[in-house]
VOPAGU-2260 file (C-alpha; in pm, 1 decimal, decimal comma):
REM VOPAGU-2260
SITE   aa  ch    i         X         Y         Z
SITE  MET   A    0   11677,3    4599,3   13114,6
SITE  ASN   A    1   11410,4    4825,5   13254,9
SITE  PHE   A    2   11208,7    4890,3   12933,6
SITE  ILE   A    3   10883,1    5082,4   12967,5
SITE  GLU   A    4   10638,9    5114,3   12678,4
SITE  ILE   A    5   10476,7    5459,0   12697,6
SITE  THR   A    6   10097,2    5460,7   12711,7
SITE  ASP   A    7   10049,1    5801,7   12879,1
SITE  ILE   A    8   10268,2    6094,9   12774,7
SITE  ASN   A    9   10160,2    6297,3   13079,2
SITE  ILE   A   10   10324,4    6083,9   13349,5
SITE  PRO   A   11   10544,3    6296,6   13582,1
SITE  GLU   A   12   10864,0    6112,5   13484,3
SITE  LEU   A   13   10838,8    6247,2   13130,0
SITE  HIS   A   14   10783,9    6612,3   13221,6
SITE  ILE   A   15   11159,5    6679,1   13223,0
SITE  TYR   A   16   11175,2    6615,1   12847,8
SITE  HIS   A   17   10930,9    6901,8   12791,2
SITE  GLN   A   18   11070,7    7153,0   13042,2
SITE  PHE   A   19   11379,8    7281,0   12872,2
SITE  ARG   A   20   11421,9    7607,9   13061,5
SITE  GLU   A   21   11712,6    7616,0   13302,5
SITE  HIS   A   22   11500,0    7651,8   13618,9
SITE  ALA   A   23   11351,9    7307,1   13550,3
SITE  PHE   A   24   11692,3    7145,8   13605,1
SITE  THR   A   25   11853,6    7330,3   13895,4
SITE  ALA   A   26   11648,2    7183,3   14180,0
SITE  ASP   A   27   11781,4    6828,9   14143,9
SITE  GLU   A   28   12088,6    6894,0   13924,9
SITE  SER   A   29   11928,3    6734,8   13620,6
SITE  PHE   A   30   12022,1    6769,3   13254,4
SITE  VAL   A   31   11869,0    6651,6   12927,7
SITE  ALA   A   32   12078,5    6545,3   12631,4
SITE  ASP   A   33   11954,4    6468,4   12282,3
SITE  SER   A   34   12076,7    6302,4   11958,4
SITE  PRO   A   35   12259,1    5971,7   11935,1
SITE  LYS   A   36   12608,0    6125,9   11911,9
SITE  VAL   A   37   12571,1    6319,6   12236,4
SITE  VAL   A   38   12379,4    6055,0   12428,7
SITE  ASN   A   39   12613,8    5773,2   12321,8
SITE  LEU   A   40   12922,0    5963,9   12438,0
SITE  LEU   A   41   12760,3    6031,0   12774,4
SITE  LEU   A   42   12652,9    5668,9   12812,4
SITE  GLU   A   43   13015,1    5569,4   12777,8
SITE  SER   A   44   13110,0    5804,4   13065,3
SITE  ASP   A   45   13038,1    5768,5   13437,3
SITE  ILE   A   46   12734,7    5995,9   13426,2
SITE  ILE   A   47   12435,5    5893,6   13637,6
SITE  VAL   A   48   12148,7    5823,7   13393,9
SITE  ARG   A   49   11797,0    5856,6   13528,4
SITE  SER   A   50   11605,2    5771,9   13213,2
SITE  ILE   A   51   11626,1    5743,0   12836,9
SITE  LEU   A   52   11344,7    5829,3   12597,1
SITE  ALA   A   53   11404,2    5660,0   12262,5
SITE  THR   A   54   11265,0    5457,8   11977,2
SITE  GLN   A   55   11293,5    5080,1   11967,4
SITE  GLU   A   56   11535,6    5122,3   11676,3
SITE  TYR   A   57   11777,3    5315,3   11901,1
SITE  TYR   A   58   11770,1    5048,6   12170,8
SITE  ASP   A   59   11820,3    4772,3   11913,6
SITE  THR   A   60   12119,5    4953,8   11765,8
SITE  TYR   A   61   12309,8    5035,0   12088,6
SITE  PRO   A   62   12230,0    4764,3   12348,9
SITE  HIS   A   63   12594,4    4752,5   12463,7
SITE  LEU   A   64   12580,6    5115,8   12580,5
SITE  LEU   A   65   12301,1    5037,3   12824,2
SITE  GLU   A   66   12478,5    4761,7   13016,2
SITE  LYS   A   67   12640,1    4991,6   13275,4
SITE  HIS   A   68   12314,7    5180,5   13337,2
SITE  GLN   A   69   12094,5    4906,5   13476,5
SITE  ASP   A   70   11904,9    5143,5   13710,7
SITE  ALA   A   71   11790,3    5381,7   13438,8
SITE  LYS   A   72   11429,8    5376,3   13320,3
SITE  LEU   A   73   11422,3    5303,8   12946,9
SITE  TYR   A   74   11113,5    5455,2   12787,5
SITE  ILE   A   75   11013,2    5329,3   12441,8
SITE  ALA   A   76   10820,4    5557,2   12207,5
SITE  SER   A   77   10776,7    5612,5   11836,3
SITE  LYS   A   78   10936,2    5925,9   11697,8
SITE  ALA   A   79   10589,9    6079,8   11655,9
SITE  LEU   A   80   10513,5    6010,0   12019,7
SITE  MET   A   81   10849,7    6154,5   12123,5
SITE  GLN   A   82   10755,3    6475,0   11940,7
SITE  ASP   A   83   10420,7    6486,4   12127,9
SITE  ILE   A   84   10612,8    6458,8   12458,4
SITE  VAL   A   85   10873,4    6719,9   12366,8
SITE  GLY   A   86   10620,9    6956,0   12209,1
SITE  HIS   A   87   10799,6    7025,6   11881,5
SITE  LYS   A   88   10952,5    6850,2   11579,8
SITE  ILE   A   89   11274,6    6661,0   11646,8
SITE  HIS   A   90   11535,6    6521,0   11409,9
SITE  HIS   A   91   11672,5    6242,1   11626,1
SITE  ASN   A   92   11545,3    5927,8   11802,3
SITE  VAL   A   93   11686,6    5948,5   12153,3
SITE  MET   A   94   11692,5    6178,8   12458,5
SITE  MET   A   95   11845,0    6118,4   12798,4
SITE  HIS   A   96   11772,7    6252,4   13147,0
SITE  GLY   A   97   12082,3    6243,6   13368,5
SITE  LYS   A   98   12233,3    6396,1   13679,2
SITE  ARG   A   99   12496,0    6667,9   13643,1
SITE  PRO   A  100   12831,5    6554,2   13784,1
SITE  GLU   A  101   12952,4    6719,1   14100,3
SITE  GLN   A  102   13173,1    7023,2   14058,2
SITE  SER   A  103   13545,4    6997,2   14109,0
SITE  VAL   A  104   13702,4    7211,1   14377,4
SITE  LEU   A  105   13968,5    7462,8   14270,9
SITE  THR   A  106   14248,2    7257,3   14422,3
SITE  ASP   A  107   14150,7    6954,2   14210,8
SITE  LEU   A  108   14166,7    7124,2   13873,1
SITE  GLY   A  109   14434,8    7045,0   13617,9
SITE  ASP   A  110   14740,7    7247,1   13529,9
SITE  ASN   A  111   14567,2    7414,5   13232,1
SITE  ILE   A  112   14236,7    7592,5   13285,0
SITE  ILE   A  113   14003,1    7779,3   13050,0
SITE  MET   A  114   13808,3    8034,7   13252,2
SITE  LEU   A  115   13513,6    8247,2   13139,4
SITE  ASP   A  116   13374,8    8577,1   13253,6
SITE  GLU   A  117   12998,9    8604,6   13203,3
SITE  ILE   A  118   12940,7    8458,7   12854,6
SITE  SER   A  119   12581,5    8514,5   12749,8
SITE  SER   A  120   12568,2    8258,0   12468,5
SITE  THR   A  121   12516,3    7892,9   12563,1
SITE  GLN   A  122   12641,2    7806,3   12213,7
SITE  ASN   A  123   12977,2    7972,8   12290,2
SITE  ILE   A  124   12998,5    7787,0   12621,8
SITE  GLY   A  125   12942,5    7454,7   12443,9
SITE  SER   A  126   13181,0    7539,3   12161,3
SITE  ILE   A  127   13462,0    7629,9   12403,7
SITE  ALA   A  128   13404,6    7310,3   12599,1
SITE  ARG   A  129   13437,5    7102,0   12282,7
SITE  SER   A  130   13758,5    7277,4   12180,8
SITE  ALA   A  131   13903,4    7242,7   12530,1
SITE  ALA   A  132   13837,7    6870,5   12530,7
SITE  ALA   A  133   13990,6    6833,5   12186,5
SITE  MET   A  134   14309,1    7009,0   12290,9
SITE  GLY   A  135   14358,6    6825,9   12618,8
SITE  ILE   A  136   14258,9    7108,1   12849,5
SITE  ASP   A  137   14056,8    6930,3   13113,3
SITE  SER   A  138   13939,6    7210,6   13342,2
SITE  TYR   A  139   13662,4    7463,6   13282,9
SITE  LEU   A  140   13583,2    7756,2   13513,0
SITE  LEU   A  141   13254,9    7943,0   13467,5
SITE  PRO   A  142   13050,7    8192,1   13670,7
SITE  THR   A  143   12735,1    8087,3   13856,5
SITE  TYR   A  144   12561,2    8393,9   13707,9
SITE  GLY   A  145   12587,6    8273,3   13347,7
SITE  PRO   A  146   12441,4    7984,1   13148,4
SITE  HIS   A  147   12521,4    7640,0   13292,7
SITE  PRO   A  148   12769,4    7427,2   13093,4
SITE  TRP   A  149   12531,7    7130,1   13126,4
SITE  SER   A  150   12233,2    7321,9   12987,2
SITE  ARG   A  151   12072,3    7142,6   12695,4
SITE  ARG   A  152   12203,0    7372,8   12418,1
SITE  ALA   A  153   12556,4    7400,9   12558,6
SITE  LEU   A  154   12565,2    7022,7   12600,9
SITE  ARG   A  155   12452,2    6971,2   12242,7
SITE  VAL   A  156   12706,6    7214,8   12094,2
SITE  SER   A  157   12981,9    7053,9   12298,5
SITE  MET   A  158   12872,8    6720,5   12144,5
SITE  GLY   A  159   12873,9    6580,1   12496,5
SITE  HIS   A  160   13245,2    6652,4   12544,7
SITE  ILE   A  161   13169,4    6863,7   12849,3
SITE  ALA   A  162   13171,7    6526,5   13024,7
SITE  MET   A  163   13547,5    6508,8   12965,2
SITE  LEU   A  164   13612,8    6830,8   13158,5
SITE  LYS   A  165   13641,4    6912,6   13527,5
SITE  THR   A  166   13407,3    7201,0   13586,4
SITE  HIS   A  167   13388,7    7455,4   13865,6
SITE  LEU   A  168   13131,4    7737,0   13895,5
SITE  TYR   A  169   13257,7    8038,1   14083,7
SITE  THR   A  170   13058,4    8320,2   14243,3
SITE  ASP   A  171   13327,6    8587,9   14275,6
SITE  MET   A  172   13573,4    8628,6   13988,0
SITE  LYS   A  173   13822,5    8847,5   14174,0
SITE  GLU   A  174   13848,6    8615,9   14473,1
SITE  THR   A  175   13874,6    8317,1   14239,8
SITE  ILE   A  176   14162,2    8474,0   14047,4
SITE  LYS   A  177   14342,6    8552,1   14369,6
SITE  THR   A  178   14301,0    8193,1   14488,8
SITE  LEU   A  179   14424,4    8052,7   14160,4
SITE  LYS   A  180   14737,7    8270,4   14180,4
SITE  GLU   A  181   14795,1    8153,7   14535,2
SITE  ASN   A  182   14771,6    7796,1   14406,1
SITE  GLY   A  183   15055,4    7857,6   14161,4
SITE  TYR   A  184   14874,0    7940,5   13842,7
SITE  ARG   A  185   14971,5    8226,0   13613,3
SITE  VAL   A  186   14656,1    8398,9   13492,2
SITE  TYR   A  187   14649,6    8521,8   13133,2
SITE  ALA   A  188   14369,1    8753,2   13022,4
SITE  ALA   A  189   14252,4    8753,1   12662,1
SITE  GLU   A  190   14202,5    9120,2   12575,6
SITE  VAL   A  191   14319,4    9390,7   12340,9
SITE  THR   A  192   14520,3    9657,4   12529,4
SITE  GLU   A  193   14809,0    9887,3   12444,8
SITE  ASP   A  194   15062,7    9669,2   12628,2
SITE  SER   A  195   14915,9    9322,8   12560,2
SITE  THR   A  196   15149,3    9040,7   12455,7
SITE  PRO   A  197   15097,6    8913,3   12097,2
SITE  LEU   A  198   14981,8    8555,4   12108,9
SITE  ALA   A  199   15274,2    8432,0   11897,3
SITE  SER   A  200   15519,4    8573,4   12151,8
SITE  VAL   A  201   15361,3    8459,2   12474,7
SITE  LYS   A  202   15572,1    8245,3   12711,0
SITE  VAL   A  203   15341,5    8006,9   12888,1
SITE  THR   A  204   15412,8    7859,8   13232,5
SITE  GLU   A  205   15340,1    7499,0   13332,0
SITE  LYS   A  206   15033,2    7597,5   13536,0
SITE  TRP   A  207   14813,3    7854,1   13360,6
SITE  VAL   A  208   14464,2    7993,9   13342,7
SITE  LEU   A  209   14333,6    8153,8   13023,3
SITE  LEU   A  210   14056,6    8401,3   13103,2
SITE  MET   A  211   13809,3    8495,7   12829,6
SITE  GLY   A  212   13583,6    8800,2   12863,9
SITE  HIS   A  213   13222,1    8875,9   12779,8
SITE  GLU   A  214   13133,7    8870,0   12408,7
SITE  GLY   A  215   13052,9    9239,8   12398,0
SITE  SER   A  216   13222,1    9416,0   12690,8
SITE  GLY   A  217   13533,5    9201,1   12730,7
SITE  LEU   A  218   13715,9    9216,5   13063,7
SITE  SER   A  219   13703,7    9512,7   13298,5
SITE  ASP   A  220   14019,2    9710,0   13386,5
SITE  GLU   A  221   13976,5    9597,9   13743,3
SITE  VAL   A  222   13991,7    9233,3   13642,5
SITE  LEU   A  223   14281,1    9293,1   13401,7
SITE  ASP   A  224   14481,9    9445,1   13685,6
SITE  LEU   A  225   14448,1    9120,6   13881,5
SITE  CYS   A  226   14580,7    8905,5   13596,9
SITE  ASP   A  227   14950,1    8835,6   13544,6
SITE  GLU   A  228   14954,7    8907,6   13173,1
SITE  VAL   A  229   14725,7    9027,5   12895,6
SITE  VAL   A  230   14744,6    8841,8   12563,4
SITE  THR   A  231   14592,7    8934,1   12231,6
SITE  ILE   A  232   14561,4    8763,0   11893,9
SITE  GLU   A  233   14731,1    8951,1   11616,7
SITE  MET   A  234   14475,8    9061,4   11355,9
SITE  GLU   A  235   14468,4    9248,3   11029,1
SITE  GLU   A  236   14400,2    9618,9   11053,1
SITE  GLY   A  237   14030,0    9694,8   11046,4
SITE  VAL   A  238   13927,5    9367,8   11211,6
SITE  LYS   A  239   13834,2    9436,5   11570,7
SITE  SER   A  240   13790,6    9090,9   11723,5
SITE  PHE   A  241   13705,9    8725,7   11683,7
SITE  ASN   A  242   13400,5    8547,0   11811,9
SITE  VAL   A  243   13485,7    8441,1   12168,1
SITE  GLY   A  244   13456,3    8074,7   12086,5
SITE  VAL   A  245   13693,7    8111,2   11791,4
SITE  ALA   A  246   13935,3    8326,0   11992,3
SITE  ALA   A  247   13937,7    8075,0   12281,7
SITE  SER   A  248   14013,9    7787,4   12043,7
SITE  ILE   A  249   14307,0    7971,3   11878,5
SITE  MET   A  250   14453,0    8073,2   12210,0
SITE  MET   A  251   14413,5    7733,7   12376,8
SITE  TYR   A  252   14593,3    7569,4   12084,4
SITE  GLN   A  253   14880,2    7819,7   12105,1
SITE  PHE   A  254   14905,5    7785,5   12482,4
SITE  LYS   A  255   14920,1    7406,5   12463,3
SITE  HIS   A  256   15192,8    7415,7   12199,0
SITE  SER   A  257   15414,4    7688,0   12347,8
SITE  GLN   A  258   15498,2    7522,5   12681,0
């Protein structure tokens, strides 16, 4: 194993563990994951691992997870030294620097897709990814102009389960919807309208896309017109909406069990 005892926290290879803003990762498609639960799940996947920053205790506990990542640099540090590198207090003993997997092309996505309009919360992006993985929906479509699904917070909230999903980042929602329809998908928009189909009554096709709108503004009329059907969750009078992560989870479950 390529173990490296840290004697200088300012070496260039460790800078990534301090630079958590998104622009620090886009140049070389990097990501940083933290906490044993997230890192361990990723180590069991086919992710390219560039380095791990962890305590000796972590390495002693999980040596079997390192066997398939012989090329990764394994930095050893005390928890106090890890906090000096990161720049704030941490509650775990491991972090990992990896390479984001390549995007899937639209024609390689599965039969069931969860698609997002511009979602501003990385927490919602991570939460939806975790729910999708749990329900067997393996394809995730997101816009390039929103938070990245492999950003540190989204990755943490997904508990690493984003690695189970095929992801594709689109630049033009309207063109993407048109292409999906040409590829045989029926596109369902999640929105409250006068003629929307109640979720309990929706008839789902074999190939479908569930499109979720922005947390505040929802989906525009122009986008709704491109979709095949608008679906809404039945709610008690006086309750306007669910959180988008909760709504996506409810709808994905119903879609998977109504085919």
